[in-house]
PyMOL CGO cylinders between C-alpha atoms (Angstrom):
from pymol import cmd
from pymol.cgo import CYLINDER

trace = [
    CYLINDER, -25.93, 97.82, -50.11, -27.57, 96.14, -47.15, 0.3, 1, 1, 1, 1, 1, 1,
    CYLINDER, -27.57, 96.14, -47.15, -30.18, 98.22, -45.36, 0.3, 1, 1, 1, 1, 1, 1,
    CYLINDER, -30.18, 98.22, -45.36, -31.97, 97.71, -42.08, 0.3, 1, 1, 1, 1, 1, 1,
    CYLINDER, -31.97, 97.71, -42.08, -33.70, 99.34, -39.13, 0.3, 1, 1, 1, 1, 1, 1,
    CYLINDER, -33.70, 99.34, -39.13, -35.36, 98.43, -35.86, 0.3, 1, 1, 1, 1, 1, 1,
    CYLINDER, -35.36, 98.43, -35.86, -38.76, 99.66, -34.68, 0.3, 1, 1, 1, 1, 1, 1,
    CYLINDER, -38.76, 99.66, -34.68, -39.49, 99.72, -30.94, 0.3, 1, 1, 1, 1, 1, 1,
    CYLINDER, -39.49, 99.72, -30.94, -41.91, 101.28, -28.45, 0.3, 1, 1, 1, 1, 1, 1,
    CYLINDER, -41.91, 101.28, -28.45, -39.57, 104.28, -28.18, 0.3, 1, 1, 1, 1, 1, 1,
    CYLINDER, -39.57, 104.28, -28.18, -38.63, 104.47, -31.88, 0.3, 1, 1, 1, 1, 1, 1,
    CYLINDER, -38.63, 104.47, -31.88, -41.91, 103.76, -33.68, 0.3, 1, 1, 1, 1, 1, 1,
    CYLINDER, -41.91, 103.76, -33.68, -40.87, 104.94, -37.16, 0.3, 1, 1, 1, 1, 1, 1,
    CYLINDER, -40.87, 104.94, -37.16, -37.90, 105.10, -39.52, 0.3, 1, 1, 1, 1, 1, 1,
    CYLINDER, -37.90, 105.10, -39.52, -37.74, 107.03, -42.79, 0.3, 1, 1, 1, 1, 1, 1,
    CYLINDER, -37.74, 107.03, -42.79, -35.46, 105.95, -45.63, 0.3, 1, 1, 1, 1, 1, 1,
    CYLINDER, -35.46, 105.95, -45.63, -34.75, 108.82, -47.97, 0.3, 1, 1, 1, 1, 1, 1,
    CYLINDER, -34.75, 108.82, -47.97, -32.15, 109.80, -50.53, 0.3, 1, 1, 1, 1, 1, 1,
    CYLINDER, -32.15, 109.80, -50.53, -30.64, 113.14, -51.49, 0.3, 1, 1, 1, 1, 1, 1,
    CYLINDER, -30.64, 113.14, -51.49, -33.14, 115.03, -53.69, 0.3, 1, 1, 1, 1, 1, 1,
    CYLINDER, -33.14, 115.03, -53.69, -30.29, 116.27, -55.91, 0.3, 1, 1, 1, 1, 1, 1,
    CYLINDER, -30.29, 116.27, -55.91, -29.03, 112.75, -56.58, 0.3, 1, 1, 1, 1, 1, 1,
    CYLINDER, -29.03, 112.75, -56.58, -29.55, 111.93, -60.27, 0.3, 1, 1, 1, 1, 1, 1,
    CYLINDER, -29.55, 111.93, -60.27, -29.59, 108.17, -59.68, 0.3, 1, 1, 1, 1, 1, 1,
    CYLINDER, -29.59, 108.17, -59.68, -32.62, 105.92, -59.39, 0.3, 1, 1, 1, 1, 1, 1,
    CYLINDER, -32.62, 105.92, -59.39, -32.98, 104.24, -56.01, 0.3, 1, 1, 1, 1, 1, 1,
    CYLINDER, -32.98, 104.24, -56.01, -34.80, 101.02, -55.10, 0.3, 1, 1, 1, 1, 1, 1,
    CYLINDER, -34.80, 101.02, -55.10, -35.28, 99.78, -51.56, 0.3, 1, 1, 1, 1, 1, 1,
    CYLINDER, -35.28, 99.78, -51.56, -36.18, 96.10, -51.37, 0.3, 1, 1, 1, 1, 1, 1,
    CYLINDER, -36.18, 96.10, -51.37, -37.43, 94.57, -48.11, 0.3, 1, 1, 1, 1, 1, 1,
    CYLINDER, -37.43, 94.57, -48.11, -36.51, 90.93, -47.60, 0.3, 1, 1, 1, 1, 1, 1,
    CYLINDER, -36.51, 90.93, -47.60, -37.33, 90.10, -43.95, 0.3, 1, 1, 1, 1, 1, 1,
    CYLINDER, -37.33, 90.10, -43.95, -39.36, 91.56, -41.09, 0.3, 1, 1, 1, 1, 1, 1,
    CYLINDER, -39.36, 91.56, -41.09, -38.86, 89.78, -37.77, 0.3, 1, 1, 1, 1, 1, 1,
    CYLINDER, -38.86, 89.78, -37.77, -39.34, 90.13, -34.04, 0.3, 1, 1, 1, 1, 1, 1,
    CYLINDER, -39.34, 90.13, -34.04, -36.09, 90.30, -32.11, 0.3, 1, 1, 1, 1, 1, 1,
    CYLINDER, -36.09, 90.30, -32.11, -34.96, 89.58, -28.55, 0.3, 1, 1, 1, 1, 1, 1,
    CYLINDER, -34.96, 89.58, -28.55, -37.24, 91.13, -25.95, 0.3, 1, 1, 1, 1, 1, 1,
    CYLINDER, -37.24, 91.13, -25.95, -40.45, 91.02, -27.99, 0.3, 1, 1, 1, 1, 1, 1,
    CYLINDER, -40.45, 91.02, -27.99, -43.68, 90.31, -26.12, 0.3, 1, 1, 1, 1, 1, 1,
    CYLINDER, -43.68, 90.31, -26.12, -46.34, 87.90, -27.38, 0.3, 1, 1, 1, 1, 1, 1,
    CYLINDER, -46.34, 87.90, -27.38, -48.52, 90.64, -28.88, 0.3, 1, 1, 1, 1, 1, 1,
    CYLINDER, -48.52, 90.64, -28.88, -49.52, 91.70, -32.40, 0.3, 1, 1, 1, 1, 1, 1,
    CYLINDER, -49.52, 91.70, -32.40, -46.87, 93.92, -33.96, 0.3, 1, 1, 1, 1, 1, 1,
    CYLINDER, -46.87, 93.92, -33.96, -48.19, 95.63, -37.09, 0.3, 1, 1, 1, 1, 1, 1,
    CYLINDER, -48.19, 95.63, -37.09, -45.65, 97.23, -39.43, 0.3, 1, 1, 1, 1, 1, 1,
    CYLINDER, -45.65, 97.23, -39.43, -46.86, 99.77, -41.99, 0.3, 1, 1, 1, 1, 1, 1,
    CYLINDER, -46.86, 99.77, -41.99, -45.11, 101.20, -45.02, 0.3, 1, 1, 1, 1, 1, 1,
    CYLINDER, -45.11, 101.20, -45.02, -45.91, 104.85, -45.69, 0.3, 1, 1, 1, 1, 1, 1,
    CYLINDER, -45.91, 104.85, -45.69, -45.17, 106.16, -49.15, 0.3, 1, 1, 1, 1, 1, 1,
    CYLINDER, -45.17, 106.16, -49.15, -46.73, 108.17, -51.95, 0.3, 1, 1, 1, 1, 1, 1,
    CYLINDER, -46.73, 108.17, -51.95, -49.18, 106.93, -54.57, 0.3, 1, 1, 1, 1, 1, 1,
    CYLINDER, -49.18, 106.93, -54.57, -49.28, 107.94, -58.26, 0.3, 1, 1, 1, 1, 1, 1,
    CYLINDER, -49.28, 107.94, -58.26, -51.15, 111.16, -57.32, 0.3, 1, 1, 1, 1, 1, 1,
    CYLINDER, -51.15, 111.16, -57.32, -48.40, 112.05, -54.79, 0.3, 1, 1, 1, 1, 1, 1,
    CYLINDER, -48.40, 112.05, -54.79, -50.77, 111.47, -51.86, 0.3, 1, 1, 1, 1, 1, 1,
    CYLINDER, -50.77, 111.47, -51.86, -49.43, 109.85, -48.69, 0.3, 1, 1, 1, 1, 1, 1,
    CYLINDER, -49.43, 109.85, -48.69, -50.63, 106.27, -48.32, 0.3, 1, 1, 1, 1, 1, 1,
    CYLINDER, -50.63, 106.27, -48.32, -50.07, 103.80, -45.46, 0.3, 1, 1, 1, 1, 1, 1,
    CYLINDER, -50.07, 103.80, -45.46, -50.18, 100.06, -46.12, 0.3, 1, 1, 1, 1, 1, 1,
    CYLINDER, -50.18, 100.06, -46.12, -49.71, 97.34, -43.48, 0.3, 1, 1, 1, 1, 1, 1,
    CYLINDER, -49.71, 97.34, -43.48, -47.09, 94.81, -44.67, 0.3, 1, 1, 1, 1, 1, 1,
    CYLINDER, -47.09, 94.81, -44.67, -46.61, 92.60, -41.61, 0.3, 1, 1, 1, 1, 1, 1,
    CYLINDER, -46.61, 92.60, -41.61, -48.51, 91.45, -38.53, 0.3, 1, 1, 1, 1, 1, 1,
    CYLINDER, -48.51, 91.45, -38.53, -46.08, 89.55, -36.33, 0.3, 1, 1, 1, 1, 1, 1,
    CYLINDER, -46.08, 89.55, -36.33, -46.71, 87.70, -33.08, 0.3, 1, 1, 1, 1, 1, 1,
    CYLINDER, -46.71, 87.70, -33.08, -44.04, 85.82, -31.14, 0.3, 1, 1, 1, 1, 1, 1,
    CYLINDER, -44.04, 85.82, -31.14, -46.13, 82.67, -30.58, 0.3, 1, 1, 1, 1, 1, 1,
    CYLINDER, -46.13, 82.67, -30.58, -47.40, 82.17, -34.14, 0.3, 1, 1, 1, 1, 1, 1,
    CYLINDER, -47.40, 82.17, -34.14, -45.50, 84.29, -36.70, 0.3, 1, 1, 1, 1, 1, 1,
    CYLINDER, -45.50, 84.29, -36.70, -42.26, 85.83, -35.44, 0.3, 1, 1, 1, 1, 1, 1,
    CYLINDER, -42.26, 85.83, -35.44, -40.79, 86.29, -38.95, 0.3, 1, 1, 1, 1, 1, 1,
    CYLINDER, -40.79, 86.29, -38.95, -42.09, 87.20, -42.39, 0.3, 1, 1, 1, 1, 1, 1,
    CYLINDER, -42.09, 87.20, -42.39, -40.19, 86.90, -45.66, 0.3, 1, 1, 1, 1, 1, 1,
    CYLINDER, -40.19, 86.90, -45.66, -41.17, 89.67, -48.08, 0.3, 1, 1, 1, 1, 1, 1,
    CYLINDER, -41.17, 89.67, -48.08, -39.23, 88.29, -51.07, 0.3, 1, 1, 1, 1, 1, 1,
    CYLINDER, -39.23, 88.29, -51.07, -37.50, 91.61, -51.86, 0.3, 1, 1, 1, 1, 1, 1,
    CYLINDER, -37.50, 91.61, -51.86, -40.63, 93.77, -51.80, 0.3, 1, 1, 1, 1, 1, 1,
    CYLINDER, -40.63, 93.77, -51.80, -39.51, 96.78, -53.86, 0.3, 1, 1, 1, 1, 1, 1,
    CYLINDER, -39.51, 96.78, -53.86, -40.20, 100.35, -52.74, 0.3, 1, 1, 1, 1, 1, 1,
    CYLINDER, -40.20, 100.35, -52.74, -39.31, 103.77, -54.14, 0.3, 1, 1, 1, 1, 1, 1,
    CYLINDER, -39.31, 103.77, -54.14, -37.73, 106.13, -51.56, 0.3, 1, 1, 1, 1, 1, 1,
    CYLINDER, -37.73, 106.13, -51.56, -38.61, 108.20, -49.64, 0.3, 1, 1, 1, 1, 1, 1,
    CYLINDER, -38.61, 108.20, -49.64, -40.50, 105.63, -47.57, 0.3, 1, 1, 1, 1, 1, 1,
    CYLINDER, -40.50, 105.63, -47.57, -41.34, 105.43, -43.87, 0.3, 1, 1, 1, 1, 1, 1,
    CYLINDER, -41.34, 105.43, -43.87, -41.73, 102.26, -41.82, 0.3, 1, 1, 1, 1, 1, 1,
    CYLINDER, -41.73, 102.26, -41.82, -43.98, 102.59, -38.77, 0.3, 1, 1, 1, 1, 1, 1,
    CYLINDER, -43.98, 102.59, -38.77, -44.84, 100.27, -35.92, 0.3, 1, 1, 1, 1, 1, 1,
    CYLINDER, -44.84, 100.27, -35.92, -48.61, 100.87, -35.98, 0.3, 1, 1, 1, 1, 1, 1,
    CYLINDER, -48.61, 100.87, -35.98, -49.38, 98.37, -33.17, 0.3, 1, 1, 1, 1, 1, 1,
    CYLINDER, -49.38, 98.37, -33.17, -47.29, 96.54, -30.60, 0.3, 1, 1, 1, 1, 1, 1,
    CYLINDER, -47.29, 96.54, -30.60, -44.06, 97.46, -28.88, 0.3, 1, 1, 1, 1, 1, 1,
    CYLINDER, -44.06, 97.46, -28.88, -41.51, 95.45, -30.92, 0.3, 1, 1, 1, 1, 1, 1,
    CYLINDER, -41.51, 95.45, -30.92, -38.64, 95.26, -31.25, 0.3, 1, 1, 1, 1, 1, 1,
    CYLINDER, -38.64, 95.26, -31.25, -39.16, 94.52, -34.94, 0.3, 1, 1, 1, 1, 1, 1,
    CYLINDER, -39.16, 94.52, -34.94, -36.15, 94.35, -37.26, 0.3, 1, 1, 1, 1, 1, 1,
    CYLINDER, -36.15, 94.35, -37.26, -36.50, 95.11, -40.98, 0.3, 1, 1, 1, 1, 1, 1,
    CYLINDER, -36.50, 95.11, -40.98, -33.79, 93.97, -43.37, 0.3, 1, 1, 1, 1, 1, 1,
    CYLINDER, -33.79, 93.97, -43.37, -33.31, 94.39, -47.09, 0.3, 1, 1, 1, 1, 1, 1,
    CYLINDER, -33.31, 94.39, -47.09, -31.11, 96.01, -49.67, 0.3, 1, 1, 1, 1, 1, 1,
    CYLINDER, -31.11, 96.01, -49.67, -30.70, 99.40, -51.31, 0.3, 1, 1, 1, 1, 1, 1,
    CYLINDER, -30.70, 99.40, -51.31, -29.85, 99.45, -55.01, 0.3, 1, 1, 1, 1, 1, 1,
    CYLINDER, -29.85, 99.45, -55.01, -28.57, 102.56, -56.78, 0.3, 1, 1, 1, 1, 1, 1,
    CYLINDER, -28.57, 102.56, -56.78, -28.88, 102.71, -60.57, 0.3, 1, 1, 1, 1, 1, 1,
    CYLINDER, -28.88, 102.71, -60.57, -26.89, 105.52, -62.15, 0.3, 1, 1, 1, 1, 1, 1,
    CYLINDER, -26.89, 105.52, -62.15, -28.85, 106.89, -65.09, 0.3, 1, 1, 1, 1, 1, 1,
    CYLINDER, -28.85, 106.89, -65.09, -25.83, 107.17, -67.38, 0.3, 1, 1, 1, 1, 1, 1,
    CYLINDER, -25.83, 107.17, -67.38, -25.18, 103.43, -66.79, 0.3, 1, 1, 1, 1, 1, 1,
    CYLINDER, -25.18, 103.43, -66.79, -28.71, 102.47, -67.82, 0.3, 1, 1, 1, 1, 1, 1,
    CYLINDER, -28.71, 102.47, -67.82, -28.30, 102.69, -71.59, 0.3, 1, 1, 1, 1, 1, 1,
    CYLINDER, -28.30, 102.69, -71.59, -31.15, 100.75, -73.12, 0.3, 1, 1, 1, 1, 1, 1,
    CYLINDER, -31.15, 100.75, -73.12, -29.98, 101.37, -76.69, 0.3, 1, 1, 1, 1, 1, 1,
    CYLINDER, -29.98, 101.37, -76.69, -27.19, 98.78, -76.35, 0.3, 1, 1, 1, 1, 1, 1,
    CYLINDER, -27.19, 98.78, -76.35, -29.67, 96.20, -75.07, 0.3, 1, 1, 1, 1, 1, 1,
    CYLINDER, -29.67, 96.20, -75.07, -32.04, 96.82, -78.00, 0.3, 1, 1, 1, 1, 1, 1,
    CYLINDER, -32.04, 96.82, -78.00, -29.24, 96.28, -80.51, 0.3, 1, 1, 1, 1, 1, 1,
    CYLINDER, -29.24, 96.28, -80.51, -28.40, 92.95, -78.88, 0.3, 1, 1, 1, 1, 1, 1,
    CYLINDER, -28.40, 92.95, -78.88, -32.04, 91.86, -78.98, 0.3, 1, 1, 1, 1, 1, 1,
    CYLINDER, -32.04, 91.86, -78.98, -32.44, 92.61, -82.68, 0.3, 1, 1, 1, 1, 1, 1,
    CYLINDER, -32.44, 92.61, -82.68, -29.65, 90.17, -83.53, 0.3, 1, 1, 1, 1, 1, 1,
    CYLINDER, -29.65, 90.17, -83.53, -31.37, 87.26, -81.81, 0.3, 1, 1, 1, 1, 1, 1,
    CYLINDER, -31.37, 87.26, -81.81, -33.96, 85.23, -83.66, 0.3, 1, 1, 1, 1, 1, 1,
    CYLINDER, -33.96, 85.23, -83.66, -37.07, 84.71, -81.60, 0.3, 1, 1, 1, 1, 1, 1,
    CYLINDER, -37.07, 84.71, -81.60, -39.36, 81.91, -82.75, 0.3, 1, 1, 1, 1, 1, 1,
    CYLINDER, -39.36, 81.91, -82.75, -42.96, 83.05, -83.19, 0.3, 1, 1, 1, 1, 1, 1,
    CYLINDER, -42.96, 83.05, -83.19, -45.52, 81.60, -80.82, 0.3, 1, 1, 1, 1, 1, 1,
    CYLINDER, -45.52, 81.60, -80.82, -47.88, 79.35, -82.73, 0.3, 1, 1, 1, 1, 1, 1,
    CYLINDER, -47.88, 79.35, -82.73, -51.47, 78.79, -81.59, 0.3, 1, 1, 1, 1, 1, 1,
    CYLINDER, -51.47, 78.79, -81.59, -52.24, 75.35, -80.20, 0.3, 1, 1, 1, 1, 1, 1,
    CYLINDER, -52.24, 75.35, -80.20, -54.09, 73.05, -82.60, 0.3, 1, 1, 1, 1, 1, 1,
    CYLINDER, -54.09, 73.05, -82.60, -57.35, 71.59, -81.42, 0.3, 1, 1, 1, 1, 1, 1,
    CYLINDER, -57.35, 71.59, -81.42, -57.54, 67.85, -81.53, 0.3, 1, 1, 1, 1, 1, 1,
    CYLINDER, -57.54, 67.85, -81.53, -60.61, 66.45, -83.21, 0.3, 1, 1, 1, 1, 1, 1,
    CYLINDER, -60.61, 66.45, -83.21, -62.24, 63.43, -81.67, 0.3, 1, 1, 1, 1, 1, 1,
    CYLINDER, -62.24, 63.43, -81.67, -63.18, 60.60, -83.96, 0.3, 1, 1, 1, 1, 1, 1,
    CYLINDER, -63.18, 60.60, -83.96, -66.80, 59.51, -83.69, 0.3, 1, 1, 1, 1, 1, 1,
]
cmd.load_cgo(trace, "trace")
């Protein structure tokens, strides 16, 4: 599923969340952050706010865009675990964020089948490289 939002001076943040009772695993992957029509030539800093491994809120800047030098940034499908908030920490935008939302149903993710397939394949062992001796 394609996902996207726009951050502006009047809408400085957007939160992507999923239903807590949903049994599926969700991944949100950011692909592009870009300035859109009407942006001023100022620094626009976009932060991602999520939770770390200790469940503490953490904010990390992911883009600093300026119309005259860097109006667009490719994030190469930067993967995030919802819930996650995007915030325009500096600037007035508009900044558009685009990416995709992947839903993995837990009953579909059967790793046992994959392991059986792997055991049938022969994998060649990795041999250490031999040192060449120089003749004197």
